[in-house]
DRENMAR-73238 format. One line per 8 residues: number of its first residue (from 1); their letters; for each residue x, y, z of N, C-alpha, C, O, CB. Coordinates in steps of 0.1 Angstrom, whole numbers, plus 2048, in hexadecimal, padded with zeros to 3 digits. Glycine has a CB too. Example, Ala and Ser with C-alpha at 12.3 -4.5 7.8 and 13.67 -1.06 7.14 Angstrom:
% residues 2
1) AS) 884:7C7:84E:87B:7D3:84E:884:7DF:84E:88E:7DF:855:871:7D3:85A | 880:7EA:847:889:7F5:847:881:800:84F:886:80B:850:88D:7FA:839 .
END
This chain:
% residues 259
1) MRSLYNNI) 800:DE8:EAB:7F9:DEE:EA0:7EF:DE8:E9B:7E5:DEE:E97:7FF:DF0:E95 | 7EF:DD9:E9A:7E5:DD1:E95:7D7:DD3:E9D:7CB:DD3:E98:7EA:DC4:E95 | 7DA:DD4:EA9:7CE:DD3:EB2:7C7:DE0:EB0:7BB:DE0:EB0:7D1:DD1:EC1 | 7CF:DEC:EAF:7C8:DFA:EAD:7C0:DF9:E9F:7B4:DFC:E9E:7D4:E05:EAB | 7C7:DF4:E95:7C0:DF2:E87:7B0:DE9:E8B:7A4:DEE:E88:7CC:DE7:E7B | 7B3:DDE:E90:7A6:DD7:E93:79C:DE1:E9B:790:DE1:E99:7A9:DCA:E9C | 7A1:DE7:EA3:798:DF1:EAB:790:DFB:EA2:784:DFE:EA3:7A0:DFA:EB6 | 797:E00:E99:792:E0B:E8F:78A:E04:E85:781:E0A:E7F:79E:E13:E89 .
9) CALLKKVD) 78D:DF7:E81:783:DF1:E79:775:DF0:E81:76B:DF4:E7B:787:DE3:E74 | 774:DEC:E8E:76A:DE9:E96:761:DF8:E97:755:DF8:E97:770:DE2:EA3 | 76A:E02:E98:765:E0F:E99:75D:E14:E8B:751:E19:E8C:770:E19:E9C | 763:E12:E81:75F:E14:E76:752:E0E:E70:74B:E13:E67:767:E11:E70 | 750:E04:E77:742:DFC:E75:735:E04:E79:72A:E02:E76:743:DED:E7E | 739:E0F:E82:72C:E15:E86:72A:E22:E7F:721:E2A:E81:72B:E18:E96 | 734:E23:E76:732:E2F:E6C:727:E2B:E60:728:E21:E59:741:E33:E64 | 71E:E34:E5F:713:E33:E53:71A:E3E:E4A:719:E4A:E4B:702:E38:E58 .
17) FDGIWRGF) 721:E38:E40:72A:E41:E35:720:E45:E2C:720:E50:E28:735:E39:E2C | 715:E3C:E27:70B:E43:E1D:702:E4E:E25:6FC:E56:E1E:701:E38:E15 | 702:E4E:E31:6FA:E58:E3A:702:E63:E3A:6FC:E6E:E3C:6F7:E53:E49 | 70E:E64:E37:717:E70:E36:717:E77:E29:718:E83:E29:726:E6D:E39 | 716:E6E:E1E:718:E75:E13:713:E69:E08:71A:E5F:E07:728:E7B:E11 | 709:E6A:E02:701:E5D:DF9:70E:E5A:DF0:715:E61:DE8:6F1:E63:DEE | 70E:E4B:DF3:718:E45:DEA:727:E43:DED:72F:E3E:DE6:717:E4C:DE0 | 728:E49:DFB:736:E4B:E02:736:E3C:E07:72C:E36:E0C:737:E57:E0E .
25) RQCDFALY) 743:E36:E06:743:E27:E0A:750:E27:E11:758:E2F:E0D:743:E1B:DFE | 754:E20:E1B:75F:E1C:E21:769:E19:E16:765:E14:E0C:75C:E12:E2A | 776:E1B:E18:780:E17:E10:78D:E10:E18:78F:E13:E24:784:E23:E09 | 795:E08:E12:79F:E03:E1C:7A7:E0D:E21:7A8:E18:E1C:7A7:DFA:E16 | 7AE:E0A:E2E:7B6:E14:E34:7C4:E0E:E38:7C4:E01:E37:7AF:E1C:E3F | 7CD:E14:E3C:7DA:E11:E42:7DD:E18:E4C:7D7:E23:E4C:7E5:E12:E39 | 7E6:E15:E56:7ED:E1A:E60:7FB:E1A:E5E:7FF:E0F:E5A:7E9:E14:E6B | 802:E23:E60:811:E23:E5F:819:E2B:E68:814:E35:E6D:815:E27:E53 .
33) NSNGVWTA) 824:E27:E6B:82F:E30:E72:83A:E2C:E6C:83B:E25:E62:831:E2F:E82 | 847:E32:E74:854:E32:E6F:858:E1F:E6C:860:E1C:E64:85F:E3A:E7C | 851:E16:E74:856:E08:E73:84F:E02:E69:854:DF7:E65:854:E00:E7F | 842:E07:E63:83C:DFE:E5B:82F:E02:E57:82C:E0D:E5A:83B:DF4:E61 | 826:DFA:E4E:818:DFE:E49:810:DF1:E4F:813:DE5:E4F:817:E01:E36 | 805:DF7:E52:7F9:DEB:E56:7EF:DED:E4F:7EA:DF8:E4F:7F3:DEA:E65 | 7E9:DE4:E46:7DE:DE5:E3D:7D3:DD8:E43:7D7:DD1:E4C:7E5:DE5:E2C | 7C8:DD6:E3D:7C0:DCF:E3F:7C7:DBD:E42:7C5:DB7:E4C:7B7:DD2:E34 .
41) DREMLVDA) 7CE:DBA:E38:7D4:DAD:E37:7E4:DAD:E37:7E9:DA2:E32:7CF:DA8:E2B | 7EB:DB5:E3B:7F7:DB7:E3B:800:DBF:E43:7FC:DCA:E48:7F8:DBA:E31 | 80C:DBA:E43:817:DC7:E49:821:DC9:E42:827:DBF:E3F:81E:DC5:E57 | 825:DD4:E3D:832:DD5:E34:838:DE2:E38:833:DEC:E3E:82F:DD4:E24 | 845:DE1:E31:84C:DEF:E35:847:DFC:E30:83E:DFB:E28:85A:DEE:E2F | 84A:E07:E34:845:E13:E32:84D:E17:E27:859:E14:E27:844:E1D:E3E | 846:E20:E1D:84E:E25:E14:84A:E33:E0E:843:E3A:E15:84E:E1C:E09 | 84E:E37:E04:84C:E47:E02:83C:E4B:DFF:839:E57:DFE:854:E4C:DF5 .
49) RFVSNTAI) 835:E41:DFE:828:E43:DFA:820:E49:E08:816:E50:E08:822:E36:DF3 | 828:E44:E14:81F:E46:E1F:824:E54:E25:82E:E55:E2B:821:E39:E2A | 81D:E5C:E23:821:E6A:E29:815:E73:E2E:80C:E76:E26:829:E73:E1C | 814:E77:E3B:80A:E7D:E40:7FD:E74:E41:7FD:E68:E3F:809:E87:E39 | 7F1:E7B:E43:7E2:E74:E46:7DD:E77:E37:7DE:E82:E33:7D7:E7D:E54 | 7D8:E70:E2F:7D3:E71:E22:7CE:E67:E1C:7CE:E5C:E22:7DB:E76:E1B | 7CA:E68:E0E:7C7:E5C:E07:7CF:E58:DFC:7D0:E61:DF4:7BA:E5C:E02 | 7D5:E4E:DF9:7DF:E4B:DED:7D9:E42:DE5:7D0:E3A:DE8:7EC:E46:DF1 .
57) DFEDAQLA) 7DF:E43:DD8:7DE:E38:DCF:7E5:E2D:DD2:7F1:E2F:DD2:7E1:E3C:DC2 | 7DF:E1F:DD5:7E7:E14:DDD:7E0:E06:DD6:7D4:E02:DD9:7E6:E16:DF0 | 7EB:E00:DCD:7E6:DF4:DC5:7D8:DF6:DBB:7D0:DED:DBA:7E4:DE9:DD0 | 7D8:E00:DB7:7CB:E03:DAC:7BE:E04:DB4:7B3:DFF:DB1:7C8:DF5:DA1 | 7C0:E0D:DC1:7B6:E0E:DC7:7BA:E1B:DD2:7C5:E1E:DD4:7B3:E00:DCC | 7AF:E22:DD9:7B1:E2A:DE2:7B2:E26:DEF:7A9:E1F:DF4:7A9:E33:DE0 | 7BD:E29:DF5:7BF:E25:E03:7C1:E32:E0D:7CB:E39:E0B:7CD:E1C:E03 | 7B9:E35:E17:7BA:E3E:E24:7C6:E3A:E2B:7C7:E2F:E2F:7AE:E3D:E2E .
65) IWHVEDDA) 7CE:E42:E2D:7DA:E3E:E38:7DB:E48:E42:7D9:E54:E40:7E8:E3D:E31 | 7DF:E43:E4E:7E1:E4E:E5B:7EA:E49:E61:7EA:E3D:E64:7D5:E4F:E67 | 7F5:E51:E63:802:E53:E6D:7FF:E50:E7B:7F8:E57:E82:807:E61:E6D | 805:E45:E80:803:E42:E90:810:E3E:E94:815:E33:E92:7F8:E34:E93 | 817:E48:E9C:825:E43:EA1:824:E3C:EAC:82A:E32:EAF:830:E4D:EA3 | 81B:E41:EB4:819:E3C:EC3:80B:E34:EC4:801:E3A:EC7:81A:E49:ECF | 80B:E28:EC1:7FF:E21:EBF:7F9:E1F:ECE:7EC:E1E:ECE:802:E15:EB8 | 802:E1D:EDA:7FE:E1D:EE6:7F6:E25:EEC:7F0:E20:EF6:805:E1D:EEB .
73) NADAERIA) 7F5:E33:EE8:7EF:E3D:EEB:7E4:E40:EE0:7DC:E49:EE3:7F8:E46:EED | 7E3:E3B:ED6:7DC:E43:ECB:7CC:E41:ED1:7C8:E3A:EDA:7DE:E3C:EB9 | 7C5:E4B:EC9:7B6:E4F:ECB:7B2:E46:EBF:7B5:E4A:EB4:7B2:E61:ECA | 7AC:E3B:EC1:7A6:E34:EB6:799:E38:EB0:796:E36:EA4:7A5:E28:EB9 | 792:E3E:EBA:784:E47:EB3:788:E52:EAB:785:E52:EA0:779:E4E:EBD | 790:E5C:EB0:796:E67:EA6:79C:E61:E99:79A:E66:E8E:7A1:E70:EAD | 7A3:E55:E9C:7AA:E53:E90:7A0:E4C:E86:7A1:E4D:E79:7B6:E4A:E92 | 797:E46:E8C:78D:E42:E81:785:E4C:E79:781:E4B:E6E:785:E39:E87 .
81) AGLVHEMF) 782:E57:E84:77B:E61:E7C:783:E67:E72:77E:E6A:E67:777:E6A:E84 | 792:E6A:E76:79D:E6F:E6C:79D:E66:E61:79E:E6C:E56:7AC:E6F:E72 | 79C:E5B:E61:79C:E51:E55:78F:E53:E4C:791:E52:E40:79D:E42:E5A | 784:E57:E51:778:E59:E4A:77C:E65:E43:77B:E63:E37:76C:E5B:E53 | 780:E70:E47:785:E7D:E3F:78D:E77:E34:78B:E7B:E28:790:E88:E48 | 795:E6F:E37:79E:E6B:E2B:797:E65:E21:798:E69:E15:7A9:E63:E2F | 790:E5A:E25:787:E53:E1D:77D:E5A:E14:77A:E56:E09:780:E4C:E25 | 778:E65:E1A:76F:E6D:E12:779:E74:E07:775:E76:DFC:767:E78:E1B .
89) HAHQAMHG) 786:E77:E0B:78E:E7A:DFF:790:E73:DF4:78F:E76:DE8:799:E7C:E01 | 792:E65:DFA:793:E59:DF1:786:E5A:DE7:789:E5A:DDB:792:E4C:DFA | 77A:E5C:DEC:76D:E5B:DE6:76E:E66:DDD:76C:E64:DD1:760:E5D:DEF | 772:E73:DE2:774:E7C:DD6:77C:E7B:DCB:779:E7F:DC0:777:E86:DDB | 788:E75:DCD:791:E71:DC3:78A:E67:DB9:78A:E69:DAD:79D:E6C:DC9 | 784:E5D:DBD:77C:E53:DB6:771:E59:DAD:76E:E54:DA2:776:E49:DBF | 76B:E64:DB2:760:E69:DAB:762:E77:DA3:759:E7F:DA2:755:E69:DB4 | 76D:E78:D9F:770:E86:D99:771:E92:D9E:76E:E9B:D97:769:E89:D91 .
97) ETRWPDEF) 775:E93:DAA:777:E9F:DB2:781:EA5:DAB:78B:E9E:DA9:779:E9D:DC0 | 780:EB5:DA7:78A:EBA:DA1:78E:EC9:DA9:797:ED1:DA5:785:EBC:D91 | 785:ECB:DB5:787:EDA:DBA:78F:EDA:DC5:78C:EE0:DCF:77B:EE0:DBE | 79C:ED3:DC4:7A7:ED2:DCD:7AF:EE2:DCE:7B5:EE6:DC4:7B2:EC5:DC7 | 7AD:EE8:DD8:7B4:EF2:DDA:7C2:EF7:DD2:7C9:EED:DD3:7B6:EEF:DE4 | 7C6:EFE:DCD:7D4:F01:DC6:7DC:F06:DD4:7D7:F10:DDA:7D2:F0D:DB8 | 7E7:F00:DD8:7EC:F01:DE3:7F4:F10:DE0:7F4:F18:DE9:7F4:EF3:DE6 | 7FB:F12:DD4:800:F1E:DD2:7F7:F2B:DD5:7FA:F36:DDA:805:F1D:DC6 .
105) ALLAYPHD) 7EB:F28:DD0:7E1:F31:DD1:7DF:F37:DE1:7DE:F43:DE5:7D5:F29:DCC | 7DF:F2A:DE9:7DA:F2C:DF5:7E5:F34:DFD:7E3:F3B:E07:7D6:F1F:DFC | 7F1:F33:DF7:7FE:F3A:DFF:7FE:F47:DF9:805:F4F:DFF:80D:F33:DFC | 7F8:F4C:DED:7F7:F59:DE9:7EB:F60:DEC:7E7:F6A:DE6:7F9:F58:DDB | 7E4:F5B:DF7:7D4:F5F:DF8:7D7:F6E:DFE:7E1:F6F:E06:7C9:F54:E05 | 7D0:F78:DFA:7D1:F86:DFA:7D0:F89:E0A:7C5:F87:E0F:7C7:F8D:DF0 | 7D8:F8E:E12:7D6:F93:E1E:7CF:FA4:E20:7D5:FAD:E23:7E4:F92:E25 | 7C2:FA4:E1C:7BB:FAF:E1A:7B4:FB1:E28:7AC:FA8:E2C:7B2:FAE:E0E .
113) ADNYRLKL) 7B5:FBC:E2F:7B0:FBF:E3C:7A0:FBF:E3C:79A:FBA:E46:7B5:FCC:E42 | 799:FC3:E31:78C:FC4:E2E:786:FB4:E2F:77F:FB0:E37:78A:FCC:E1F | 78C:FAD:E24:789:FA0:E26:789:F96:E32:781:F8D:E34:790:F9B:E1E | 793:F9A:E3B:794:F96:E48:78A:F99:E4F:785:F90:E56:79E:F99:E4C | 787:FA5:E51:77B:FA9:E58:76D:FA3:E55:764:FA1:E5D:77B:FB6:E57 | 76D:FA2:E49:75E:F99:E44:760:F8C:E46:757:F84:E48:758:F9B:E32 | 76D:F87:E45:76B:F77:E47:769:F74:E54:764:F69:E57:777:F6F:E43 | 76E:F7C:E5E:76C:F78:E6D:75D:F7B:E71:758:F74:E79:777:F80:E76 .
121) AENHYLVK) 756:F86:E6B:74A:F87:E6D:740:F7C:E65:735:F79:E69:748:F94:E6B | 745:F78:E5B:73F:F6D:E51:73F:F62:E5C:734:F5D:E5F:748:F6A:E43 | 74D:F5E:E63:74C:F53:E6C:743:F51:E78:73F:F47:E7C:757:F52:E71 | 741:F5E:E7D:73B:F62:E87:729:F5C:E85:723:F56:E8D:73D:F72:E88 | 725:F60:E78:719:F5C:E75:717:F50:E6F:70B:F4C:E6D:713:F65:E6E | 720:F48:E6A:721:F39:E67:722:F31:E76:71C:F27:E77:72F:F36:E5D | 728:F36:E7F:728:F2F:E8C:71B:F2F:E92:718:F25:E98:731:F35:E94 | 713:F3C:E90:705:F3D:E97:6FB:F34:E8E:6F2:F2E:E92:6FF:F4E:E99 .
129) AFAENSAV) 6FE:F35:E82:6F5:F2D:E79:6F6:F1D:E7C:6EC:F16:E7C:6F8:F30:E69 | 704:F18:E7D:703:F0B:E83:6FF:F09:E93:6F8:EFF:E96:711:F06:E81 | 702:F11:E9C:6FF:F0F:EAA:6F3:F10:EAF:6EF:F0B:EBA:707:F16:EB1 | 6EB:F1A:EA6:6DE:F1E:EAB:6D3:F19:EA0:6C7:F1C:EA0:6DE:F2F:EAC | 6D9:F10:E95:6D1:F0C:E8B:6C7:F19:E86:6BB:F18:E87:6C9:F01:E90 | 6CE:F25:E81:6C9:F32:E80:6C9:F32:E70:6D4:F31:E6B:6D1:F3E:E88 | 6BF:F33:E69:6BE:F39:E5B:6C1:F45:E5A:6C8:F49:E51:6B4:F39:E55 | 6BD:F4F:E62:6C2:F5E:E62:6D0:F5F:E61:6D4:F67:E59:6BD:F66:E6D .
137) DFAQFEVL) 6D8:F59:E68:6E5:F59:E6D:6EC:F53:E5F:6F6:F58:E5A:6E7:F50:E7D | 6E6:F4A:E5B:6ED:F42:E4F:6E9:F4E:E43:6F1:F51:E3A:6E4:F2F:E4B | 6DF:F54:E43:6DE:F5D:E36:6E8:F68:E37:6EE:F6D:E2E:6CE:F64:E34 | 6E9:F6B:E42:6F5:F77:E45:702:F74:E40:709:F7C:E3A:6F7:F7A:E54 | 706:F66:E45:711:F61:E40:713:F61:E34:71E:F65:E2F:712:F55:E43 | 708:F5D:E2C:708:F5D:E1B:70C:F6C:E16:714:F6F:E0E:6F7:F59:E14 | 706:F74:E1C:707:F85:E19:716:F8A:E18:71B:F91:E0F:701:F8E:E26 | 71B:F84:E24:72A:F88:E26:731:F7F:E1C:73A:F84:E15:730:F86:E37 .
145) RRARRRIL) 730:F75:E1B:738:F6E:E13:738:F72:E05:743:F71:DFE:733:F61:E13 | 72C:F78:E00:729:F7D:DF3:734:F89:DF1:73B:F8B:DE7:718:F83:DF2 | 734:F91:DFE:73A:F9E:DFF:74A:F9C:DFE:751:FA5:DF9:735:FA5:E0F | 74F:F90:E02:75D:F8C:E01:760:F8B:DF4:76A:F90:DEF:760:F80:E08 | 757:F82:DEE:75A:F81:DE0:75C:F8A:DD6:763:F89:DCC:752:F7B:DDB | 754:F94:DDC:755:FA1:DD3:764:FA7:DD6:76A:FAD:DCE:748:FAC:DD6 | 767:FA5:DE2:775:FAC:DE6:781:FA5:DE0:78B:FAC:DDB:777:FAB:DF6 | 780:F96:DE1:78C:F8E:DDC:78C:F8B:DCD:796:F89:DC7:78D:F82:DE3 .
153) GDAIQCEL) 77E:F8C:DC7:77D:F84:DB9:783:F77:DB6:77E:F6F:DBE:783:F8B:DB0 | 78B:F73:DAE:78F:F67:DAB:795:F61:DB6:795:F54:DB8:797:F67:DA1 | 79B:F6A:DBF:7A8:F64:DCB:79E:F5C:DD3:7A3:F53:DDA:7B1:F72:DD6 | 793:F5E:DD4:78B:F55:DE1:787:F49:DDC:780:F42:DE3:77D:F5C:DE7 | 78C:F44:DCF:78A:F36:DC9:791:F2C:DD3:78B:F23:DD7:78F:F34:DBB | 79E:F30:DD5:7A4:F26:DD9:7A0:F24:DE9:7A1:F18:DEE:7B3:F27:DD5 | 79C:F2D:DF0:793:F2A:DFE:785:F23:DFB:781:F1B:E04:790:F39:E06 | 77E:F26:DF3:773:F1F:DF1:776:F11:DEC:76E:F09:DF0:76A:F26:DE7 .
161) FCETTEGM) 780:F0C:DE5:782:F01:DE1:787:EF8:DEC:784:EEC:DED:78A:F02:DD6 | 791:EFE:DF4:793:EF6:E00:789:EF3:E08:787:EE7:E0C:79B:EFB:E08 | 781:EFF:E0B:775:EFD:E15:76A:EF1:E0F:763:EEA:E16:76C:F0C:E17 | 76B:EF0:E01:763:EE4:DFC:768:ED5:DFD:762:ECB:E01:760:EE6:DED | 775:ED5:DF9:77B:EC7:DF9:780:EC2:E07:77E:EB7:E0C:787:EC6:DEF | 787:ECC:E0D:78B:EC9:E1B:77E:EC9:E25:77D:EC1:E2E:797:ED2:E1F | 775:ED5:E23:76C:ED6:E2B:761:ECA:E2C:75B:EC8:E37:768:EE1:E2A | 75F:EC3:E21:756:EBA:E21:75D:EAD:E26:757:EA5:E2D:750:EB8:E14 .
169) AEYAGLMA) 769:EAB:E23:76E:E9E:E29:76F:EA2:E38:771:E99:E3F:77D:E96:E22 | 76F:EAE:E3F:771:EAE:E4C:762:EAC:E50:761:EA6:E5A:779:EBA:E52 | 758:EB0:E4A:74C:EAD:E4F:749:E9F:E4F:743:E9B:E59:743:EB4:E47 | 74C:E98:E47:74C:E89:E46:753:E84:E54:74E:E7C:E5B:753:E84:E38 | 75E:E87:E56:767:E83:E60:760:E86:E6C:762:E7F:E76:774:E8A:E5F | 759:E91:E6E:753:E95:E79:748:E8D:E7D:746:E87:E87:750:EA3:E77 | 73E:E8D:E71:733:E82:E73:736:E75:E77:730:E6F:E80:72C:E7F:E68 | 742:E6F:E70:745:E64:E76:748:E62:E86:745:E58:E8D:74F:E61:E6F .
177) LNMIARGK) 750:E6F:E89:754:E6C:E95:744:E70:EA0:744:E6D:EAC:762:E77:E98 | 73A:E75:E9A:72F:E7A:EA3:729:E6A:EA5:724:E66:EB0:722:E88:E9A | 729:E60:E99:725:E54:E9B:72E:E4B:EA5:729:E42:EAB:725:E4F:E8E | 73C:E4F:EA4:743:E46:EAD:745:E49:EBC:745:E40:EC5:74F:E45:EA8 | 746:E56:EBC:749:E5D:ECA:744:E6A:ECB:74B:E73:EC8:758:E5E:ECD | 737:E6B:ED0:731:E7A:ED0:738:E83:ED9:73B:E8F:ED5:721:E79:ED5 | 73D:E80:EE4:745:E89:EEB:751:E8F:EE4:753:E9B:EE4:74A:E83:EF6 | 757:E86:EDE:761:E8A:ED4:760:E93:EC9:767:E9C:EC4:766:E7F:ECF .
185) FIEEVEEH) 752:E8F:EC6:74D:E97:EB9:74B:EA7:EBD:74F:EB1:EB7:73D:E91:EB3 | 745:EA8:EC8:742:EB5:ECE:74F:EBD:ED1:750:ECA:ED0:739:EB4:EDA | 75A:EB5:ED5:767:EBC:ED8:76D:EC2:ECB:771:ECE:EC9:773:EB1:EDF | 76B:EBB:EC3:772:EBC:EB3:76B:ECB:EAF:771:ED6:EAD:76C:EAE:EA7 | 75A:EC7:EAD:756:ED4:EA8:759:EE0:EB2:75B:EEA:EAC:747:ED4:EA5 | 75A:EE0:EBF:75C:EED:EC6:76A:EF1:EC1:76C:EFD:EC0:75A:EEB:ED6 | 773:EE9:EBD:781:EED:EB9:77F:EF5:EAB:785:F00:EAA:78C:EDF:EB6 | 777:EF0:EA2:774:EF6:E94:76D:F03:E97:76F:F0D:E90:76C:EEC:E8A .
193) LRVLKSPQ) 762:F04:EA2:75F:F12:EA5:769:F1A:EA8:76A:F25:EA2:756:F14:EAF | 773:F17:EB2:77C:F1F:EB8:786:F26:EAD:78C:F30:EAF:783:F17:EC1 | 785:F1C:EA1:78E:F23:E96:788:F2C:E91:78D:F37:E8F:793:F1B:E8B | 77C:F29:E8D:771:F34:E87:771:F42:E8E:76F:F4C:E87:763:F2E:E88 | 772:F43:E9C:771:F4C:EA3:77D:F55:EA6:77C:F60:EAC:76D:F48:EAB | 789:F50:EA1:794:F54:EA6:79B:F5B:E9B:79F:F54:E92:79B:F4A:EAC | 79E:F69:E9B:7A4:F72:E93:7B0:F6E:E8E:7B5:F6F:E83:7A4:F7E:E99 | 7B6:F67:E9A:7C5:F61:E94:7C4:F58:E8A:7CD:F57:E81:7CE:F59:E9D .
201) MLMNTRLA) 7BA:F51:E8A:7BA:F45:E7E:7B6:F4A:E72:7B7:F43:E68:7B1:F38:E82 | 7B0:F56:E72:7AD:F5A:E62:7B7:F59:E57:7B3:F57:E4C:7A8:F68:E61 | 7C4:F5B:E59:7CD:F5A:E4F:7D3:F4C:E4C:7DC:F4B:E43:7D6:F64:E52 | 7CD:F42:E53:7CE:F36:E51:7C5:F30:E4A:7BC:F29:E4F:7D0:F31:E59 | 7C6:F34:E3B:7B9:F32:E34:7B5:F25:E31:7AA:F22:E2F:7B9:F38:E27 | 7C1:F1B:E32:7BD:F0C:E2E:7B5:F07:E3B:7A9:F04:E3B:7CD:F01:E2B | 7BC:F07:E46:7B5:F03:E52:7A7:F09:E55:79D:F02:E58:7BD:F06:E5D | 7A7:F16:E55:79A:F1B:E56:790:F15:E4D:785:F11:E51:79B:F28:E54 .
209) AYSSGALL) 794:F14:E41:788:F0C:E36:784:F00:E3A:778:EFD:E3A:78E:F09:E26 | 78E:EF7:E40:789:EEA:E46:77E:EED:E4F:774:EE6:E4F:795:EE3:E4E | 77E:EF6:E57:773:EFB:E62:767:F00:E5D:75D:EFB:E61:779:F06:E6C | 768:F08:E55:75D:F11:E4E:755:F06:E45:748:F05:E45:763:F1E:E45 | 75F:EFE:E3C:757:EF4:E36:74F:EE9:E3C:745:EE5:E38:75F:EEE:E2F | 756:EE5:E46:74F:EDB:E4F:742:EE2:E54:737:EDC:E54:759:ED7:E5B | 744:EF0:E5A:737:EF5:E63:72E:EF8:E58:722:EF7:E5B:738:F03:E6D | 730:EFC:E4A:725:F01:E3F:71F:EF2:E3E:713:EF2:E3E:72C:F09:E2D .
217) CFALKALG) 725:EE6:E3D:71D:EDB:E3C:713:ED7:E46:708:ED2:E44:724:ED1:E3B | 719:ED9:E50:70E:ED6:E5D:705:EE3:E5C:6F9:EE1:E5A:715:ED4:E6E | 709:EED:E5D:6FB:EFB:E59:6F2:EF5:E4F:6E6:EF5:E51:702:F0C:E52 | 6F6:EF0:E43:6ED:EF0:E3A:6E4:EE2:E3E:6D8:EE2:E3D:6F3:EF0:E2B | 6EC:ED7:E41:6E4:ECB:E47:6D8:ECF:E51:6CD:ECB:E50:6EE:EC1:E50 | 6DD:EDA:E5A:6D2:EDB:E65:6C7:EE4:E5F:6BB:EE4:E63:6D8:EE2:E73 | 6CC:EEC:E55:6BE:EF2:E4D:6B9:EEC:E43:6B3:EF3:E3A:6BF:EFE:E47 | 6B9:EDE:E42:6B4:ED6:E39:6B7:ED7:E2A:6B0:ED3:E21:6A8:ED8:E3A .
225) VDFYHNLT) 6C2:EDE:E28:6C6:EE0:E1B:6CF:ED5:E17:6DA:ED4:E1E:6CD:EEE:E19 | 6CB:ECB:E0C:6D2:EC2:E06:6DE:EC5:DFC:6DC:EC8:DF0:6C8:EBB:E00 | 6EB:EC5:E02:6F6:ECB:DFC:6FE:EBF:DF4:709:EC1:DEF:6FF:ED4:E08 | 6F8:EB3:DF5:6FD:EA9:DEB:700:EAD:DDC:6F7:EB3:DD5:6F5:E9F:DEC | 70B:EA9:DD7:70C:EAD:DC8:716:EA3:DC1:71D:E9A:DC6:713:EBC:DC7 | 715:EA5:DB4:71F:E9D:DAC:72E:E9F:DAD:732:EA9:DA6:71C:E9E:D9F | 736:E99:DB3:743:E9F:DB7:74B:EA2:DA9:757:EA7:DAB:74B:E94:DC1 | 747:E9F:D9F:74D:EA5:D91:748:EB5:D90:74B:EBB:D86:747:E9B:D82 .
233) ETKSLFEL) 742:EBB:D98:73E:EC8:D98:74C:ECF:D9B:755:ECC:DA3:732:ECB:DA1 | 749:EDB:D91:755:EE3:D94:752:EF0:D9D:75C:EF6:DA2:75C:EE8:D88 | 747:EF2:D9E:742:EFF:DAA:748:EFA:DB7:74A:EEE:DB9:730:F00:DAD | 74A:F03:DBE:74D:F01:DCD:740:EFE:DD5:735:F01:DD0:754:F0F:DD3 | 741:EF9:DE0:733:EF8:DE9:72D:F03:DEC:721:F03:DED:735:EF2:DF5 | 734:F0E:DEE:72E:F1B:DF0:726:F1F:DE2:71A:F23:DE2:73A:F27:DF4 | 72B:F1E:DD7:726:F22:DCC:718:F1A:DC7:70F:F1E:DBF:730:F21:DC4 | 71B:F0E:DCC:70F:F04:DC8:700:F08:DD0:6F5:F09:DCB:715:EF3:DCB .
241) ILREDDVV) 704:F09:DDE:6FA:F0F:DE6:6F4:F1B:DE0:6E8:F1C:DDF:6FF:F13:DF2 | 6FC:F24:DDB:6F7:F31:DD5:6F2:F2E:DCB:6E7:F34:DC9:700:F3B:DD3 | 6F4:F25:DC1:6EB:F22:DB5:6DF:F1B:DB8:6D6:F19:DAF:6F1:F1A:DAD | 6DE:F17:DC4:6D0:F10:DCA:6CB:F1A:DD3:6C8:F17:DDE:6D2:F02:DD3 | 6CA:F28:DD0:6C8:F32:DD8:6B8:F31:DDE:6B5:F34:DE9:6CB:F3F:DD1 | 6AF:F2B:DD3:69F:F2D:DD7:6A0:F1F:DE2:698:F1E:DEB:692:F2D:DC8 | 6A8:F17:DDE:6A5:F09:DE9:6AB:F0E:DF7:6A5:F0B:E01:6AF:EF9:DE3 | 6B5:F13:DF8:6BC:F19:E05:6B1:F23:E08:6AE:F23:E14:6CC:F20:E04 .
249) SEAMKAAD) 6AA:F2B:E03:6A2:F35:E08:696:F2D:E10:692:F30:E1B:69D:F3F:DFD | 691:F22:E08:684:F19:E0B:688:F15:E19:680:F17:E22:680:F0B:E00 | 693:F0F:E1A:698:F08:E23:699:F10:E31:696:F0C:E3D:6A3:F02:E1E | 69F:F1D:E2E:6A2:F28:E39:691:F2B:E40:68D:F2A:E4B:6AA:F39:E30 | 689:F2D:E34:678:F30:E3A:673:F26:E42:66D:F28:E4C:66C:F31:E2E | 676:F1A:E3D:671:F0E:E45:676:F0E:E54:66E:F0E:E5E:677:F00:E3E | 685:F0E:E55:68B:F0F:E60:684:F1B:E69:681:F17:E75:699:F11:E5C | 683:F27:E65:67E:F31:E6C:670:F2E:E71:66D:F30:E7D:680:F3C:E65 .
257) AGK) 668:F29:E68:65B:F25:E6B:659:F1E:E77:650:F21:E7F:657:F1D:E63 | 664:F13:E78:662:F0A:E83:668:F0D:E8F:668:F05:E98:667:EFD:E7F | 66C:F18:E91:671:F1E:E9D:667:F24:EA6:66A:F2A:EB1:67B:F29:E99 .
END
């Protein structure tokens, strides 16, 4: 386990954290399993704080943690990228993030047939906007998202918040994976595209939001739209880019002109 930890440390040195998100910095991390916890400078017994892959408060600081039961067959590159995802959550926690989705609201997400039909079409245009760097398809994505907001009203907020907090963290992890192992980055992006294209995945609101949020960030980046913002913002990422409608439009015009 210590060897895996050191390998991940070496991989994280390849990551340009500030290039992913201005002001983003690597925080400490730990690997753990049923036998113990490994941090940078010690090993200790596992306790109730170590559950799942996440970021926790640990000795007055944020600590990204990752569960590794089989260290002999662990994929160090994907774990390193996963830890960057969790480190971004730590960064969010340290910088006033409040847009965490309400888990109960996610469970109560309305199963509306019109909403799901529009959501699948919306995903189609988001995928095209990302894959083809298409400003026209991104604009169509926005139109359909606005229509869904009219159908769902406030009920869409839990989806938008999950897309913001988890989607941006997933984007951070994918950006890191691209710096660490380009081939695996492509595989992971293809999996996100599969999720967005799949009608069966529509009702898994949380999982779909990881994918739509990450792809939304990549599409905006490709279109030259700076979506960096103060994490004390109360609006979702989608609402923020709507607020900057003229900026998005100008970026789209420039993208189209360059084709």
